[in-house]
N, C-alpha and C positions, 0 to 999 in steps of 0.2 A: 261317270259321264262328263264331269266338269273338265277332266283332263283332255278328253276328245274335243270339247268345246274350245278349250284354250288353244289346242293345236290348230283347230280350224281358224280361230281368230288370228293366230300367228301367221298362218298361211295367207289368209285374206290380207293382213297387213303387209306382208311381203309382196303380194301381187299388186296391191295399191301403190306401194312405194316403187315397185318396178315401173309402173305406168307413169308415175310422177317424175321419176328420175330419168327415164329413157325417152319420154315423149312430151316434153314441155311445149314443143312447137305445135302440137295439136291444139293446145289452148291458145297459143299466140295467133293461130289462124282461125279462131272462132269455133273450134271443134271441142269435143269432150270424149273422154274414155272412162268407162266405169265397169265394174264387175257386175254382170247380170246374174251369173250363177257360178257356184264353186262346189265341186264334189270332190272332197278329199279322198274318198275311197277309190274312185277311178282315176284321180289325178287330172280331171277335166275342168277347165274354166271357160266360161263364156263371157266375152268382153263386148260391150255395146259401145259403138262409136256413134256419137250424136252431133248435134249442132251442124257446123259446116261440113263435117265428114259425110253426112248423108248427101249423096249426089256428087261428091267430090271425085274428080277423075283420078286422083292419086290415092284414094282410100284403099284400093286393092294392094298397093305397095305398102301402105301403112299396116294393113292387116298382116301381110306376109312378114314384115319386119317384127311385128309383135309375136307372131307364131314362132318364128325362128329363134328369136332372142329369149323369150320367156322360158321355153323348155330347156334351154341351156343354162340359164341363170338360176332357175328355181327347180331343184331336183324332183320335188314332189309333183310337179306339173308334167303330165305326159302328153296332153293334147289341149290345144287352144282352139276354141270356136270364136268367131267374131261376126258380129252383125252390125249393119249400118242403119238399120231402121228403114231400108229402102224396099222391104218386102222380098219376095223370092225365097231362096233357100234359107232356112232358119238355122243352118249350121249343124244339121243332123246327118250330113253325108259322111261317107266312109273316110274321107281325108280330113274332115273336121272343118266346120265353118265354110266360108266362101273359099273357092279355089280359083283365084284369079290366075290368068296366064300372062306372061310377060315375054317380049321378044327375046329369043335365045334361051328361054327357060325350058328345061326338060321336066317331065312329070316324075322323075325319080326323086325320092326324098333325100337321099344322100348320094346322088349320082356324081358329083364332081369333087375336085379337091377343095373348092371353096363352097362350104355348105351354109354360107351366111344368107343366101337367097338374094333377091334384088334389094338394092339399097333405097331406102326411103329418102326423100329429099331433105333430110335433116341430119 
């Protein structure tokens, strides 16, 4: 069981490092991002955005960027749920986490040649 624990700790470290490496602007703008839950068996992670992210108009873009990039960079992660502490959907929907819509965005997961999703302002 210690091997499984070490693997989970390694995955948690990689998710934490992903957040630090890719989203330092969250902290610069008074927000925070932390792992709320990590399930290695299902490959699901729930990220909690707090501080200034709660109520921020661009938090849906930040969430989409996290979802898109994390599953590409960390192979063990299959689905990312994200919460902003604003209430509402707790990330248990079929698409995982909040499902923000953006102008020109389609609902297809891999519908275009550019599957990066909307670009966050950083």
